[in-house]
N, C-alpha and C positions, 0 to 999 in steps of 0.2 A: 196285709203285714201287722201280727199284734203290737198294740205299744207295748206289754210291758213282754221282756224273755221265758223260754221256754224252752224246758226239754227235747232231745231232740236239733237243736240250733246251731248257726255255726255263729263262735264270737268271732271275738278280736281283744288281744289285752295289751295292754303298753307303756311297760315300765318306764320309772324317772327317765331312763334316759336311752326313752323310744325304743326302744326294744320292743319287736311285734311277735305274740303267739297269736297262729290260731287254733280254735276248736273247739268239737260240739260240746256241746251242753249237756251231763249226764247226771241222773239225777244220784246222787249218794256217792258222786267219785269223787275225787281230788285230781288239783296238773301242781307239780312239781316244780321247780324253777328254781334252779341257784340264789335266786333272793326270796326264793318262800315259796310255801304250799298254799293251794288257794282249795275250798271246797264250789264246789260246782252250782251243791244248796244254798250259798250268798250270792249265787247270781242269778239264778233262775226265778220267777218271777219280781225283777225288779228290772230296770227302765235303762234301756242303754243312755251313756253319756255323764253317768254318775263316777266312781271309782270306790277300791275297793280295800280290806286293806290284808297282807298276807299274812303269813306266821311270825315272819321277823318283823312289824310294824310298815314295809315296806306296802309304798297304792300303787295301783295300778290304773288305770281307764278300760270302761269298757263298751266295746262297742259293736256291732252289727258288719262289718267285713264287709269293705266294697267289690264290687269283680276285681279289680288292681290287685289290693291284699289279697284276696282270692290266688289269684294269677298266680304269684310270687310266691307265696305261703303253700300253697296247697302240693301232693306229692307228684314226684314226676319221671318218667323215666327217662325222656328224649328233653334238650334244653326248649324252652318254651320263648315265645318270641314278647317280644316288651308290651308292661302296656302303655308307652309313647310311641310302636309302631303300631299296636292293636284300634290305636282312637283314630290314626290318619291312615289306615287299613279300613276302617270304616268308610271316612268321608271318601280316600281314594276310589275305590268296589261299589260308590254310592249303597250299600246295601240296607235292605230297612224289608218290613212287616212284607208277607206274603211270598217271597220272591225263593227260588228254588237251586241252591246251590251244593255243587260238590266242591269237597275238598280234598286234597288229596298232602299225604304226610300230617294225618294230627296230631302224629308224637306226643302231648301230655293232655292237647282239647283249650289248648287256653284261645285261641283261635274260635275253635268250634261254640264255645260257653258262648264268645263275645258277637260270633255271627250271629248265631239263634235269641239271646239278649236284642238284639237288632228284628227280633223274628219273623228271621225266614228258616226255610225249613233247611236242614244239611245233612249230603250222601257224604261218609268216607268213604278215603280209599285207603291202604294204607299196608303197609309190608311186612313190619312185625308185629304179631298179632301180640305179643307183649306191648306191647304201645296204643294199641290199636286200646284192650282192655284198658289200660291207664285209662287211655284215654274218656272211652263209656265209664267207669265210674266215679272220674271228676266231673265231667255231667251232670252225672245223675244226683250225689250228693251236689250239687250246685242251683240247680236248677230241675232237678225229683226226677224222678223214671219216667214220666212220658211225655218227659221234651222233643220236639221231632228231628230226629239224630238217628242216625243207621250206619252203622260202617264195616263195611268186608275191607276182606282180607284177599288185597289186588293188584296189582300192577297197576299203575294207570296209563303206563304208557303202553300198554298192549290196547289200548279203546278202552272207551268211558259210554254205557248204557245209556245213562242217561241223556235220554232227548228232552231237550226245549227247553237245557240252562238256563238260568237267568246270568250268571255268574259261574267261574272257574278260580279255585285258588289254588296256586303252588306253592311248597313250603317243601321243597325238596334237588336235589344239586342237581339235578338235570332238567330244567323246564326244557331248552325249548326242544326232547323229546317229544312230548307231547301240544305241541302243538298241532299239526292234522288232525289227534282225535277231540283236542279242544272246539277245532274249530268247525269240527261235524255235530260237536253236543251242544254249544250254546246259539238263544238265538237270535238274528239277527241282536243287533244293539248289545248287544249284552255286555261285557265287561270281562278280563283275563284277569287276571294277577298272580304275579308272585312277589315269592321273599325269598331274596338268597342274601348269603352271608361275605362275596370275596367282588368284583370289578372284576374280573375274568368269566367267572360266571353268567352274569349278568349280559355281559357282551356278547356272551354266545346265546341268551336269548332273545336278545333284541336281531340280532344278524337274522335270529329265524323268523323273528317277529313280520323280519323290513322284505322278508324277500317277496318276489313276487308273485310265485305262489299259491300265497300263507295270507288270504283273506281279513287283517288285522290292518289298522291303523290308530292315531293316536297314541305313539307307545310314548309315553313318557316314564322314565327313572327321576326318584328323588333317594331321600334318604334326610333321615329326621333326625337333629339334633338336642340335647335337651337340657338346662342348665335352670339350677334354683339361686336362692340369693337370700341369704344371708342381714336377717334387718334386725336388730336390735336397735331401739335407742338415735343416736346419730351411728349405730354402725351401721353401714347398707352398704353392702358388696356381691361380689356375683361367691357362691360357694367354694371352697376351693378347686372339690372335685363336680366332674360331671358324667355323663351316660353319655356317652358319644357315638362312634359309631356300633351300631347290631345290624344293620341291614339294609340292602336296599330293596326299596318295595315299586315296582314295573308294573303300568297299567297297561293296557291295550282294549280296541273296540274292536266286538267284527260285525263283518261287513260286510251289505250281501255281496 
């Protein structure tokens, strides 16, 4: 990655109140906020980590966005998985380079980008064409058009055509209906992971995984809480607001 910021790059602007703006640099363009107008040409060719001054005299910090910034600020059709859960999914599903991953319910592409950044290749099954197109656009904007990513418009409960998968990731309302297809598609030792908002959905999934006919074991369910802290001189305390429940993560291993 070049040291200086170039036209075509995504950057993050942070104002004095720590409001964040994600934009793509275009030569000759301007970015308008309630705090003033910023010329892209004042950013292009400069370093990240510096401050620039808008038309009203207010300063903005300029940085390249992290994946977390992109996930929270990118265009979306479906609700995205929060960064705190994306990080946990990487570890819980043990995702890494060279793996073949099926993702059902690609939504806006947040999980897809996270898995691709880990070095895996992803095939997505998505029921809604508008979600599929949004996910592909977000992935291409973040990782480029050559990412190892393919999305098909199809129902994963009707079967999975990808053999010997390393991982199956499910972000959909009824993952318990996918257990037979996932069992056929996953290699022995592979991992199934499902992300669900309610414990009732999770209980149905766990029943399906625990069924004697299902070749899965080591099932585990967890949820992740995130609490930041206020640290200023002698004022050290937890922040009044936190990101509490967002979803349940359930994993299981495919057995022989």
